[in-house]
Residue, then its C-alpha position, 0 to 999 in steps of 0.5 A: h629222093l627228090s620228093i622225100r627231100r622236097q617233103r623234108q624242106m616243106c616240113i622244115r619251112d612249116r616248123s619255122w613258120l610255126m616257131r615264128l608264129k609262136r614267137y610273134l603271138l607271145h611277143i604281141n600277147p605277153l599276158l599268155s606267156n607267164p604263170e598267171a596265163a592259166r588263171r587269166l584263161l579261166r577267168l576269160f572262159a568264166i566271163v564268156l560262159s556268163i556272157g553266153i548264158l546271159s545272152g541265151v536267157y535274153n533271147f528266151l525273154l525276147f522270144t517270150f515277150n514277142n510271142d505275148i505281144s503277138q497274142r495281145r495283137g491277136y486279142m486286140s484285132s479280135a476285139i476290133a473285129e467284134a466292134h466291127a461286127f457290133f456296129t455292122n449289125r446295128e447298121a444292117l438293122l437301120e438299113s433294113l428298117s430304111l428299106s422297109a419304108v413305104r412311100k405314101e402319095q395320100q394322107a395316111k390313116p393316123l397312127v393306130y396301136l393295139p397292145s394285143s397287135e403283132e405290129i405297129h404302123l408308124q406314119l412319117g413325114s409332115s407335108p403331103n408330098n413327103l409321107w412314109s409309113i413303116w411297120l414294126t413287128k413285135r419281134m423287131r421291137s423285142y430285138m431292138q429292146d434286147k439290143q438297147v437301141s432306140l429308133l427315131y426320125v428327123g424330118t427335113g423341114a424348116q424346123a427339123q421334126v424329131r420323132r421317136l418311133f421306139n425307146a429302149t430305155a426310160e430315159v429319153p434324151e433330146l437331140s442337140a441343136a448342133m446335131l440337128e444343124q449338121l443333119h440340115v447342112l447335109k440335107n441338100r448336099a449334092a453328093a449326099p452320103l449313101s452310107e450311114l452317118w455317125l454322130t454324137d454330142h460331147n456336151e451331154q453329161r451322159s453321151h449317146l451315139y447316133i447312127f443316121i441314114r437317109l430314109d430314101e437315098r434318092a430323095p433328100e427331102s425324105g428325112w433321116l432314120g436313126l438309131e440311138m445308143d447309150t455310150r455305156e451300153v457300147s462300152r460294155a459291148l466293146s470292153d475286153h479285158s484281154a484287149g485292154a482299154f479302148m477309146m472311140l474317135n470320130a472322123d475328126g480324130m476327136h475323143v468320143f467316149s472311152n472306158n479308160p479313166q486316165e485322160s493323159l493317156n487318152q490325150r496321148l492316143l489322139s496324137p496322129q499315128g496314121e490310120n492303122f498303127f500298132g506299136f509302143i507309145g510313151n512320154g520318155l525314152m521308155p515306152d509305157h503302153l502297147v497301142i493298136r489303132k484301126h478304122l472301123k470298116s463301116s464308117d470313118w470312126q477309129l477304135v484304139y485299144s491300149i495295154d499298159l506294158l506293166a500289165v504285160l510284164g505282169g503276165l510274164w512274171k513266171q518267165l521273168l522270175g525263172s530267168l532271174l533265178f537261172c541266171l543267179f544260179s548259173i553265174t553263182l555256180i560258175v564262180l564257185l566252180m572257177r574259184r575251186f578249180e583255181q584253188r585245187l589246180i591252178a594256184p598249186a601249179v602256178h606256185r610250182i612254176e614260180a618256184l621253178i623259175e626262181s630255182e632256175a633263175f637262181s641257178r643261173d645266177v649261181i652259175e654266172t657268179a661262180p669263180v670257175a668256168l661252168c657250162v652244160l653241153r647237150r648230148s645229141d649235138g654237143k651244142v652249149v645249152l648253158e654257160n657262164h661268162l668264164a666258160q665263154q672267156w676260157l674255152g673261146e669259139g671255133l673248131e677246137r672247142d667243138v672237138l673237145c666237147a664231143g670228146w668230153i660227152r663221149d667219154a663221160f656217157d661211155s664211161v662206167d664212172a659217172n664223174c670224169s676228169d681231164y686236164f688240157e690247155t687252151a689255145d691262149g695257153r691256159h691250163l684247165h682242169l675239167s670235172s664233168a658229170p652226166t645229167r638231164y636238163k629240160g628233158e634232154d641228156v646233157l653234160f655239166c662241166a666245171f673248169s678250174d684254172i690251174s695255170t698258177c699252180l703249175l707255175y709254182t710246182s714247175p722245177s727251177p733251174r737251180d733245183s735241176 
């Protein structure tokens, strides 16, 4: 019994807590406590659903864009790897030629070239103590012709001797004084570079790229062996449509050559971005180019590839168009369904609720302004559900009223006749006539009671002493 009592007490506490919570929510959120709440909830649901659709489309586009950027980065990295292989191949060719040079202690025979011969003997150096010889085979000459590289030798004397050993093109440019001066400065450096030296002349109308290596790294006076490459041929080799436009920077970060005609973009790419950089650049708040910048492993030069973001977005036009159409279709469908649902279900329900509220308010006003006392009694416990001011004044409060109400309810619902009447006198001496009828109110059995004051009528009809 104790456990059952405790369970009942807990249920009562839970119900009271829920009722307090409900009243509190209705108090802090009056928007949900009127007939327009259903319409507001429907619109809120439509907004949340639209935001969800837009968020899903945004995440899809973001994933697609990031995936495309990742692929573009792969293309750029692949292009840089191919460029590295391109220059590494030529550096290996130059290094193999320098290793094939043989030092001569005595004056060698003059250069002999036979057109039908399989090889050419080249003599390098001008002083008796600095004589070298190189043999160029027919296969080697064909290989350099195919790769479009020319071979030359630069001596280290007072007047730097420039000798062309093989020309891959008919046009033979001259080395500028600035390049010869740079080679002369490096001649007696204590720690001469063991790797290749990359040079170019910006003053030429048709720029050439040169790679020099010491003929003998152990002897600074041995001179320089170099390969000459036309930058237009290099540009064709480095051009990759999927990787975008490229630009070569020397060790000082200066622009060497590029296949991009936009000088403004080339100037922006010269801005310091670190040795290795991948990201977006732009003049304003919004970026306009995707850029990757890396050092070539074989030198201090840098290679930069850039892609216009408009081109990237142009490649995603199918996804963008599909997402736009999906958003328009989804939002339009949500709006149409919301309007249809509102017109067919919510609007009639709101009208009925408003009519019911108006009817109840009208009934309360009628009851309150009626010249008789009116009240509604609940059958289950006899409590007053609704009453006007006259009923409160005439019936009063207390035990007498509860006993009368219980009797009226019992007689009305147990009687065969639906309409019941009664006469009684209140505690203050007022004579009332009761007319009642059982009915239903808010889903409950109730008794509707109407009280008329007949005290005045009794006063006029009572016998006078003269009449008696």
